DRENDOGU-806875 format. One record per residue (C-alpha): residue number from 1; x, y, z. Coordinates in Angstrom, 3 decimals, padded with zeros to 6 digits. Example, Ala and Ser with C-alpha at 12.3 -4.5 7.8 and 13.67 -1.06 7.14 Angstrom:
   resi          x          y          z
      1    012.300   -004.500    007.800
      2    013.670   -001.060    007.140
This chain:
   resi          x          y          z
      1    015.606    201.788    016.546
      2    011.923    202.579    016.781
      3    011.055    205.760    019.239
      4    009.098    204.853    022.118
      5    007.606    206.589    025.302
      6    008.373    205.501    028.802
      7    007.441    206.302    032.315
      8    009.023    206.609    036.139
      9    007.418    204.072    038.434
     10    007.680    203.466    042.047
     11    005.811    200.348    043.098
     12    007.261    200.273    046.299
     13    005.487    203.464    046.966
     14    002.039    202.198    046.157
     15   -000.080    199.076    047.513
     16    000.649    196.068    045.483
     17   -003.270    196.180    044.770
     18   -002.391    198.943    042.344
     19    000.143    197.305    040.252
     20   -001.588    195.506    037.747
     21   -004.057    198.208    037.126
     22   -001.146    200.803    036.743
     23    000.745    198.360    034.272
     24   -002.557    197.607    032.247
     25   -002.881    201.608    032.100
     26    000.551    202.178    030.921
     27    000.120    200.057    027.956
     28   -003.135    201.175    027.068
     29   -002.014    204.549    026.319
     30    001.093    203.466    024.493
     31    004.056    203.233    027.196
     32    006.490    200.844    026.453
     33    009.500    201.178    028.803
     34    009.299    201.836    032.771
     35    012.188    202.741    034.880
     36    012.041    201.378    038.555
     37    014.101    201.099    041.663
     38    016.595    203.719    041.816
     39    015.361    204.891    045.184
     40    014.470    201.613    046.985
     41    017.369    200.414    049.035
     42    015.406    200.816    052.334
     43    012.848    198.410    050.981
     44    015.376    196.241    049.317
     45    017.588    195.625    052.229
     46    015.637    196.903    055.301
     47    018.564    196.026    057.735
     48    022.092    194.684    056.790
     49    022.333    191.474    054.988
     50    018.426    190.697    055.109
     51    017.360    191.358    051.526
     52    013.904    191.687    050.547
     53    013.652    191.162    046.840
     54    010.276    189.493    046.726
     55    008.241    192.790    045.949
     56    010.561    193.866    043.286
     57    010.332    190.446    041.347
     58    006.479    190.490    041.867
     59    006.591    194.064    040.350
     60    008.845    192.875    037.327
     61    006.342    189.945    036.732
     62    003.292    192.220    036.610
     63    005.078    194.817    034.181
     64    006.435    191.718    032.104
     65    003.049    190.185    031.597
     66    001.728    193.688    030.673
     67    004.283    193.809    027.702
     68    006.493    196.368    029.503
     69    010.098    196.625    029.250
     70    012.179    197.704    032.332
     71    015.038    199.789    032.987
     72    016.261    198.758    036.593
     73    017.897    201.220    038.661
     74    020.722    200.860    041.216
     75    019.447    202.327    044.568
     76    023.092    204.066    045.620
     77    021.846    207.362    045.530
     78    019.800    206.962    048.443
     79    021.523    204.627    050.900
     80    019.275    203.834    054.176
     81    019.650    204.819    057.497
     82    021.254    201.860    059.012
     83    024.144    202.111    056.667
     84    024.735    205.978    057.320
     85    024.404    204.720    061.065
     86    027.331    202.067    060.498
     87    029.523    204.483    058.843
     88    028.656    207.964    059.547
     89    032.000    208.946    057.756
     90    030.629    208.216    054.652
     91    028.782    211.507    054.350
     92    030.235    214.204    052.115
     93    031.648    217.011    054.067
     94    030.559    220.433    052.005
     95    033.231    223.113    051.281
     96    032.220    224.817    054.646
     97    033.379    221.484    056.644
     98    029.954    220.635    057.545
     99    028.241    217.147    057.105
    100    025.692    216.439    054.464
    101    023.653    214.460    056.568
    102    020.904    211.814    056.065
    103    017.062    212.859    055.722
    104    016.884    213.504    051.717
    105    019.460    211.955    048.946
    106    022.680    211.730    047.534
    107    024.171    211.614    051.372
    108    027.519    209.888    050.277
    109    031.090    210.723    049.561
    110    032.397    209.501    046.237
    111    035.888    208.670    047.709
    112    034.426    206.585    050.694
    113    035.874    203.032    049.823
    114    033.562    201.368    052.671
    115    030.560    202.615    051.016
    116    031.692    201.931    047.548
    117    032.119    198.352    048.571
    118    028.732    198.649    049.924
    119    027.224    199.842    046.578
    120    029.264    196.756    044.907
    121    027.491    194.182    047.203
    122    023.686    195.698    046.461
    123    024.588    196.148    042.856
    124    026.003    192.656    042.707
    125    022.865    190.937    044.736
    126    020.466    192.881    042.214
    127    022.304    191.856    039.135
    128    022.536    188.358    040.275
    129    018.871    188.184    041.304
    130    017.229    190.271    037.996
    131    020.425    190.413    035.522
    132    018.662    187.532    033.191
    133    014.808    188.519    034.036
    134    013.066    188.647    030.431
    135    011.686    192.126    031.687
    136    014.928    194.044    032.136
    137    016.438    195.392    029.242
    138    018.453    197.784    030.652
    139    019.922    199.401    034.079
    140    020.624    202.867    035.198
    141    023.415    203.573    037.454
    142    022.687    205.606    040.417
    143    020.451    208.599    039.974
    144    021.769    212.206    038.999
    145    025.515    212.004    039.976
    146    026.443    215.476    041.562
    147    023.052    216.705    042.042
    148    022.547    219.101    045.218
    149    026.186    219.976    044.851
    150    027.717    216.551    045.842
    151    030.464    215.830    043.333
    152    033.157    217.397    045.691
    153    033.271    216.274    049.140
    154    035.865    217.817    051.725
    155    036.161    214.519    053.998
    156    039.072    212.638    055.147
    157    038.392    210.106    052.782
    158    038.551    212.463    049.949
    159    041.879    214.279    051.363
    160    043.321    210.930    051.392
    161    042.335    209.789    047.967
    162    043.315    213.331    046.317
    163    046.684    212.640    047.898
    164    046.976    209.682    046.312
    165    045.596    211.061    042.916
    166    048.259    213.750    043.229
    167    051.330    211.404    043.536
    168    049.993    209.124    040.800
    169    049.899    212.139    038.484
    170    053.086    214.036    039.553
    171    055.480    211.275    041.209
    172    057.302    213.915    042.907
    173    056.674    217.132    044.897
    174    058.953    219.162    042.806
    175    056.640    218.614    039.941
    176    053.624    219.229    041.685
    177    054.932    222.349    042.980
    178    056.092    223.783    039.634
    179    052.706    222.794    038.144
    180    050.795    224.521    040.932
    181    053.313    227.458    040.986
    182    053.687    226.876    044.669
    183    056.737    228.994    045.235
    184    053.865    232.156    045.108
    185    052.767    232.996    048.470
    186    055.124    230.269    050.097
    187    053.023    227.412    049.319
    188    055.568    224.943    048.752
    189    055.069    221.085    049.477
    190    057.583    218.848    051.015
    191    055.450    215.741    050.636
    192    052.238    214.504    049.262
    193    051.244    214.101    052.573
    194    051.048    217.917    053.229
    195    048.401    218.311    050.534
    196    045.116    219.664    052.000
    197    041.770    220.163    050.279
    198    041.241    223.584    048.752
    199    038.605    224.878    051.291
    200    038.276    227.100    054.241
    201    041.303    229.105    052.905
    202    041.954    232.702    054.115
    203    041.376    234.099    050.622
    204    040.724    232.286    047.368
    205    042.781    229.080    046.996
    206    045.534    228.612    044.226
    207    043.650    227.872    041.348
    208    045.871    225.040    039.747
    209    045.278    223.335    043.028
    210    041.543    223.932    042.552
    211    041.314    222.638    039.122
    212    043.163    219.452    039.852
    213    040.932    219.009    042.752
    214    038.117    219.015    040.499
    215    039.688    216.955    038.104
    216    040.033    214.329    040.782
    217    036.612    214.699    042.006
    218    035.317    214.045    038.343
    219    037.486    211.051    038.143
    220    035.982    209.718    041.585
    221    032.443    210.116    040.046
    222    033.687    208.015    036.894
    223    035.607    205.494    038.973
    224    032.174    205.131    041.228
    225    030.533    204.583    038.035
    226    032.528    202.136    036.592
    227    032.568    199.688    039.430
    228    028.653    199.378    039.168
    229    028.930    199.000    035.212
    230    031.443    196.259    035.702
    231    029.242    194.472    037.843
    232    026.290    194.554    035.859
    233    028.108    193.629    032.807
    234    029.176    190.481    034.241
    235    025.477    189.303    035.696
    236    023.281    190.863    032.963
    237    025.103    190.611    029.738
    238    023.261    192.101    026.489
    239    021.484    194.632    028.379
    240    022.020    198.412    027.848
    241    023.719    200.599    030.707
    242    023.217    204.104    031.162
    243    022.884    207.134    033.474
    244    020.708    209.967    033.906
    245    022.815    213.231    033.609
    246    021.111    216.612    034.432
    247    020.562    220.247    032.732
    248    023.263    222.919    032.949
    249    025.533    220.669    035.090
    250    029.298    220.683    034.501
    251    030.763    219.556    037.843
    252    032.454    216.407    036.340
    253    033.069    215.122    032.924
    254    030.233    213.679    031.341
    255    031.914    212.380    028.424
    256    034.202    210.060    030.688
    257    031.597    208.618    032.741
    258    029.682    208.225    029.170
    259    032.823    206.101    027.872
    260    031.723    203.386    030.059
    261    027.972    203.413    029.205
    262    025.835    201.992    026.397
    263    024.000    205.174    026.070
    264    023.423    208.403    027.821
    265    020.209    209.752    029.131
    266    019.134    213.021    030.904
    267    016.506    214.713    032.908
    268    014.532    217.249    030.972
    269    012.599    219.944    032.813
    270    012.284    222.788    030.760
    271    010.486    225.250    032.898
    272    012.384    224.259    036.160
    273    015.711    224.982    034.040
    274    014.250    228.031    032.743
    275    013.535    229.708    036.270
    276    017.226    228.743    037.345
    277    018.429    230.468    034.200
    278    020.454    233.924    033.881
    279    017.995    234.927    031.311
    280    016.192    238.413    031.728
    281    012.862    238.597    033.328
    282    011.366    239.496    029.953
    283    012.411    236.358    028.533
    284    011.384    234.033    031.568
    285    008.041    235.689    031.390
    286    007.656    235.357    027.495
    287    008.845    231.454    027.694
    288    007.223    230.782    031.377
    289    005.157    227.840    030.072
    290    007.290    226.358    027.421
    291    010.766    227.086    028.451
    292    014.029    228.265    026.622
    293    013.663    227.185    022.982
    294    017.091    226.013    022.547
    295    018.121    224.690    026.205
    296    016.637    221.173    025.824
    297    017.888    221.085    022.179
    298    021.426    221.973    023.584
    299    021.488    219.155    025.981
    300    019.943    216.581    023.367
    301    022.649    217.280    021.221
    302    025.427    217.038    024.101
    303    024.011    213.872    025.608
    304    023.953    212.294    021.970
    305    027.934    212.625    021.952
    306    028.151    211.428    025.669
    307    026.133    208.240    024.604
    308    028.285    208.015    021.060
    309    024.687    208.414    019.213
    310    022.529    206.369    021.682
    311    020.647    208.548    024.134
    312    017.244    209.166    025.742
    313    015.291    211.284    028.104
    314    015.036    209.512    031.347
    315    012.997    212.221    033.123
    316    010.586    214.354    030.951
    317    008.706    217.276    032.620
    318    004.886    216.405    032.576
    319    003.404    219.318    034.474
    320    004.211    221.448    037.197
    321    007.504    220.862    039.285
    322    008.146    221.373    042.621
    323    011.944    222.944    042.866
    324    011.843    226.039    040.808
    325    011.838    229.562    041.882
    326    008.211    229.605    040.514
    327    006.565    226.373    039.055
    328    003.988    227.424    036.339
    329    002.086    224.512    034.655
    330    003.005    223.913    030.861
    331    001.155    225.719    028.150
    332   -001.257    223.322    026.222
    333    000.929    221.327    023.782
    334    004.119    221.930    025.773
    335    004.864    218.737    026.774
    336    004.223    217.320    023.179
    337    006.447    219.613    021.798
    338    009.131    218.565    024.204
    339    008.996    215.268    023.289
    340    009.073    215.426    019.761
    341    012.097    217.845    020.102
    342    013.694    214.882    021.916
    343    012.822    212.368    019.342
    344    013.830    214.856    016.544
    345    017.128    215.123    017.995
    346    017.504    211.003    017.932
    347    016.108    210.047    021.277
    348    015.287    206.072    021.896
    349    012.930    206.704    024.713
    350    011.289    209.644    026.055
    351    010.092    208.901    029.594
    352    007.818    211.107    031.458
    353    008.456    211.474    035.516
    354    006.293    210.388    036.806
    355    003.564    207.982    036.575
    356    001.499    209.097    039.614
    357    001.966    212.241    041.583
    358    003.057    211.608    045.150
    359    000.742    212.572    047.961
    360    003.862    212.642    050.544
    361    007.404    213.692    051.022
    362    009.994    216.213    049.310
    363    008.230    215.972    045.680
    364    004.369    215.973    046.757
    365    003.979    218.958    044.607
    366    005.831    217.331    041.381
    367    003.083    216.366    038.917
    368    002.850    212.971    037.175
    369    000.791    211.431    034.563
    370   -001.745    210.694    037.168
    371   -002.925    212.703    040.237
    372   -002.485    211.081    043.696
    373   -005.844    209.518    043.480
    374   -005.143    207.873    040.337
    375   -007.082    210.127    037.938
    376   -005.475    211.242    034.501
    377   -003.913    214.264    034.658
    378   -003.223    216.426    031.376
    379   -000.009    214.755    030.233
    380   -001.708    211.240    030.607
    381   -003.897    212.078    027.520
    382   -000.598    213.664    025.774
    383    001.072    210.524    026.168
    384   -001.336    208.447    024.657
    385   -001.783    210.951    021.720
    386    001.879    211.028    020.987
    387    001.868    207.335    021.238
    388   -000.596    206.910    018.271
    389    001.198    209.463    016.451
    390    004.762    207.637    016.837
    391    002.806    204.467    015.726
    392    001.400    206.101    012.636
    393    004.675    207.407    011.544
    394    006.635    204.537    012.345
    395    009.207    207.218    013.907
    396    012.786    205.778    014.412
    397    015.922    207.316    016.092
    398    018.260    208.367    013.735
    399    021.860    209.704    014.247
    400    023.874    211.438    011.647
    401    026.976    213.292    011.800
    402    026.389    217.000    011.611
    403    028.094    219.640    009.692
    404    028.541    222.070    012.353
    405    030.517    221.103    015.576
    406    030.297    222.958    018.771
    407    033.052    222.121    021.557
    408    031.844    221.778    025.033
    409    034.746    221.251    027.506
    410    034.071    220.236    031.006
    411    037.488    221.166    032.327
    412    036.839    224.718    030.648
    413    033.632    224.706    032.865
    414    035.971    224.019    035.900
    415    038.659    226.784    034.846
    416    036.084    229.571    034.258
    417    034.261    228.828    037.566
    418    037.431    228.842    039.353
    419    038.910    232.201    037.697
    420    035.936    234.064    035.842
    421    037.721    237.290    036.032
    422    034.210    238.890    035.482
    423    031.854    238.114    038.348
    424    028.970    237.328    035.793
    425    031.148    235.369    033.174
    426    029.596    231.952    032.293
    427    031.069    229.227    030.224
    428    027.904    227.535    029.898
    429    026.251    230.682    028.635
    430    028.888    231.428    026.345
    431    028.514    228.132    024.643
    432    024.926    228.269    024.839
    433    024.822    231.619    022.864
    434    026.655    230.243    019.962
    435    024.313    227.440    020.026
    436    021.555    229.677    019.983
    437    022.509    231.524    017.347
    438    023.426    228.342    015.123
    439    019.965    227.036    015.996
    440    018.256    230.198    014.915
    441    019.651    229.620    011.489
    442    017.849    226.331    011.127
    443    021.150    224.166    011.449
    444    021.432    220.998    013.074
    445    024.675    220.916    015.334
    446    026.927    218.353    017.256
    447    027.735    219.385    020.607
    448    031.207    217.545    021.032
    449    034.187    217.231    023.230
    450    037.273    218.645    022.119
    451    038.952    215.875    020.670
    452    040.828    215.372    017.628
    453    038.431    212.858    015.945
    454    035.651    215.162    016.267
    455    036.954    217.422    014.255
    456    036.915    215.320    011.086
    457    034.537    215.730    008.218
    458    033.011    219.106    009.317
    459    032.186    222.264    007.519
    460    032.482    224.578    010.274
    461    034.141    223.986    014.039
    462    033.380    226.585    016.843
    463    035.211    226.517    020.210
    464    034.651    229.287    022.432
    465    036.256    229.587    025.703
    466    038.542    226.575    025.298
    467    040.753    227.323    028.070
    468    044.064    225.126    027.281
    469    045.240    224.767    023.944
    470    046.536    221.011    022.936
    471    049.033    220.547    020.025
    472    046.982    217.531    018.955
    473    043.715    219.397    018.927
    474    045.305    222.232    017.030
    475    046.791    219.847    014.397
    476    043.337    218.273    013.917
    477    041.803    221.574    013.454
    478    044.427    222.514    010.709
    479    043.973    218.944    008.994
    480    039.976    219.414    009.047
    481    039.601    221.482    006.131
    482    036.900    223.017    008.048
    483    036.246    226.695    008.852
    484    037.323    227.177    012.484
    485    036.128    229.974    014.923
    486    037.757    230.134    018.326
    487    037.294    232.532    021.147
    488    037.136    234.037    023.477
    489    039.711    232.878    025.981
    490    040.433    230.058    023.889
    491    044.079    228.776    024.610
    492    044.693    231.299    027.569
    493    045.669    228.922    030.023
    494    048.050    225.894    029.952
    495    046.866    222.638    031.462
    496    048.281    223.580    034.595
    497    046.140    226.541    034.675
    498    049.022    228.896    034.028
    499    049.168    231.661    031.446
    500    051.316    230.519    028.345
    501    054.923    232.171    028.084
    502    054.232    232.358    024.743
    503    051.042    234.098    025.417
    504    047.582    233.093    024.659
    505    046.325    231.494    022.614
    506    048.824    229.325    023.283
    507    049.108    226.468    020.892
    508    046.225    227.815    018.811
    509    048.551    230.603    017.876
    510    050.088    228.651    015.075
    511    046.443    228.496    013.469
    512    045.490    231.933    014.235
    513    048.597    234.115    014.154
    514    047.619    236.126    016.904
    515    048.707    237.042    020.461
    516    046.360    238.315    023.377
    517    048.130    240.909    025.361
    518    045.561    242.094    027.656
    519    042.129    241.256    028.554
    520    039.327    243.130    030.729
    521    036.012    242.282    032.141
    522    033.376    244.837    031.795
    523    030.681    245.424    034.424
    524    027.003    245.201    033.291
    525    025.582    247.870    030.876
    526    028.831    248.614    029.238
    527    028.964    247.816    025.402
    528    031.644    248.030    023.008
    529    030.129    248.660    019.905
    530    031.257    247.013    016.718
    531    032.167    248.954    013.505
    532    030.009    248.646    010.307
    533    027.530    246.303    012.329
    534    024.751    248.335    013.638
    535    023.391    246.774    017.076
    536    026.596    244.501    017.261
    537    028.774    244.836    020.390
    538    030.710    242.888    023.050
    539    029.811    242.993    026.717
    540    031.150    241.455    029.722
    541    034.506    240.339    028.135
    542    037.257    241.736    025.772
    543    040.633    241.106    024.787
    544    043.272    243.361    023.210
    545    045.003    240.953    020.453
    546    048.110    241.962    018.442
    547    048.251    240.681    014.882
    548    051.151    238.552    013.193
    549    052.207    239.069    009.939
    550    049.711    236.345    008.120
    551    046.630    237.749    010.141
    552    044.523    240.379    009.428
    553    041.373    242.174    011.038
    554    038.280    241.122    010.079
    555    036.009    243.185    012.428
    556    037.200    245.828    014.662
    557    035.702    247.611    017.690
    558    034.709    251.359    017.536
    559    037.898    251.810    019.729
    560    040.163    250.531    016.853
    561    040.858    247.166    018.589
    562    040.662    244.014    016.916
    563    037.155    242.433    017.319
    564    037.623    239.437    014.939
    565    040.958    238.205    013.106
    566    041.288    235.990    010.255
    567    044.155    233.991    009.093
    568    043.216    231.621    006.008
    569    039.985    229.596    007.291
    570    041.062    230.278    010.981
    571    039.253    233.276    012.892
    572    039.307    234.374    016.490
    573    036.431    236.541    018.173
    574    038.222    238.452    021.093
    575    035.001    239.319    022.851
    576    031.903    237.945    024.372
    577    029.219    238.845    021.498
    578    025.701    239.899    021.737
    579    023.293    238.108    019.628
    580    023.271    240.716    016.635
    581    026.897    240.148    016.421
    582    026.709    236.508    016.643
    583    023.939    236.359    013.763
    584    025.697    238.761    011.422
    585    029.086    236.860    012.016
    586    027.981    233.153    011.640
    587    025.734    234.084    008.655
    588    029.008    235.479    007.012
    589    031.257    232.550    008.146
    590    028.533    229.827    007.140
    591    028.152    231.157    003.846
    592    032.123    230.746    003.602
    593    031.927    227.581    004.892
    594    029.129    226.174    002.268
    595    026.911    225.486    004.886
    596    022.884    226.388    004.074
    597    020.865    228.224    006.524
    598    017.011    228.978    007.053
    599    015.716    232.233    007.538
    600    013.379    231.318    010.734
    601    010.736    233.714    012.475
    602    011.893    234.367    016.145
    603    010.257    231.611    017.583
    604    010.246    228.695    015.182
    605    013.017    225.942    015.427
    606    013.972    223.003    013.083
    607    015.624    219.897    013.285
    608    016.505    217.033    010.854
    609    016.436    213.668    011.909
    610    017.156    211.055    009.153
    611    014.751    211.874    006.252
    612    012.376    213.865    008.625
    613    012.314    217.687    008.907
    614    010.517    218.598    012.187
    615    009.491    222.225    012.909
    616    008.532    223.603    016.169
    617    006.683    226.928    017.291
    618    007.813    228.084    020.608
    619    005.749    231.348    019.972
    620    002.083    232.524    021.319
    621    000.837    232.936    017.670
    622    000.447    230.852    014.833
    623    002.920    230.932    012.316
    624    003.398    230.188    008.653
    625    005.879    227.540    007.867
    626    005.379    226.936    004.129
    627    008.336    228.569    002.925
    628    010.312    225.768    005.011
    629    007.840    222.994    004.107
    630    007.276    223.806    000.331
    631    005.277    221.279   -001.120
    632    005.978    218.388    001.386
    633    003.433    215.824    002.639
    634    003.251    216.398    006.368
    635    003.291    213.502    008.773
    636    002.486    215.985    011.588
    637    000.862    219.317    011.584
    638    000.757    221.370    008.639
    639    001.539    224.478    006.920
    640    000.186    227.001    009.665
    641    001.590    225.853    013.063
    642   -000.318    226.379    016.079
    643    001.529    227.791    019.372
    644    003.334    224.677    020.759
    645    002.778    223.281    017.515
    646    004.856    220.239    016.112
    647    005.176    219.599    011.975
    648    006.997    216.721    010.483
    649    007.559    215.930    006.912
    650    009.832    214.308    004.637
    651    012.758    216.479    003.597
    652    012.807    217.265   -000.092
    653    015.989    215.969   -001.105
    654    015.049    212.719    000.839
    655    011.754    212.502   -001.070
    656    013.546    212.916   -004.160
């Protein structure tokens, strides 16, 4: 698949006289794909049953005549005022019981059947009208499911749907009471109609109850999306269907939504995400204009898995955004670097958000390729440069199974948000730390669901924080032949959110030969040093483990407690590691697994895409990459890589 550039465009927001010139300029700079329509319900149906599709048909014709392909969005993220007035109970209720009112976007409850039927109707009308249009090559369902904390709703519709979900899962209240441990605090229920939503309780709600509510809420997103997909497939065969996910967002199971799609997409805003991260002020200042060197890459790998190998960036930051705590402009070269990071990870399309900066409403401070008066902004010229380079390189999206698999599990994210046990414990940050350490060693990584089929054909499997062990997953790990690193907190709960009576790590114990007998969370500033590894320590979280007969201590803390256990090729890390510990540990285990590493300078990252090797400089100084490239012939860049620079060359093994 040839790699191409795209842009997000909103013809309904601009005079019709702009459209043809906009389309011409898009093609002139090398844009190939345009996303439109995802927020246009009030223009498509200004009053109930009165469709105004002529403007959309006109926009599609203009874009098609210019040689542009279109991804058409369903407008269900922004229901119009007349529809909210018709069914005011469609609004989601927050955990505080207050309605999330009309006036911005995502003001609907996933469980409201009346709203879902209205969505069916508008999606079917659009699919019937434009499903066979030659310009339409794909569809985007809705927009950024769950954004602004809208996955969970505490409405009457959600309560009734949750009761039905629980009845289907447990069949009897006796089974539900056992699974939730409702004998505690006299919480036993006599019927499914007695189930309430887990909000507005005096103290924290039952964690098993809350986990099931999060599972239910995730399933509601999946079901809502599936309805749209089925309608589109019926009326628009052969077109790819996708959804644009977000960064550092784990409120629903993205793998489950992706199972109904043809490909995944996500919205990449490196500078905004950096400001929202928990990195130190020093880190944020260092990368203020370029973003975290590993955050975007992690999501590229994650969403490649969600799309089963097919994915794209639907919204790429082209300039300052409007929603960060602070909103700097990108460094010169940053937008180009971000774009090639995505292409190096196998993206089919990188689409900039947006074509023209809006002079009105909530996002007027969000830059586009054009200024509000249609003059080019900096990223306009960057897009043109990249398009020419892609044509010269004949760049293609490649997808190959990486030798290293890092498990990321949405249920684990639910669980540790419910019961962090330490105020600053973050499952996302834990997994990200392992990813960052692997990437600093020049490795290409697959971020995968904890599914048995993902364990096959790997040299190394890592699964930190996997909350519930499953026998079939443990068996797949045992049969994989890979070196397996688990922990911390892996297998510490059952699927019902209870401590396993055999003690953690539950069903993983048969692999590891250890038992976790105590845990502790440590306040900031406390470090537990690791023996014989200068600078290495645990912080935030530590477990006390007992070794079985076949397990041995591979590393110990300074107080003598086991930090890393080993049983054959299975390892368990019993605490939250710092960067120095991860680096030393992974170097040792990767050598044992037979995986090749590259000693990279601090700000250099490497990514392989088929026969090409890409190198990126996230630093503020030029970098010599001659040891990485050898005598390769460069397609991009050279042996001295400027700040924000990108190099690409044929890998030696491929060239030979």
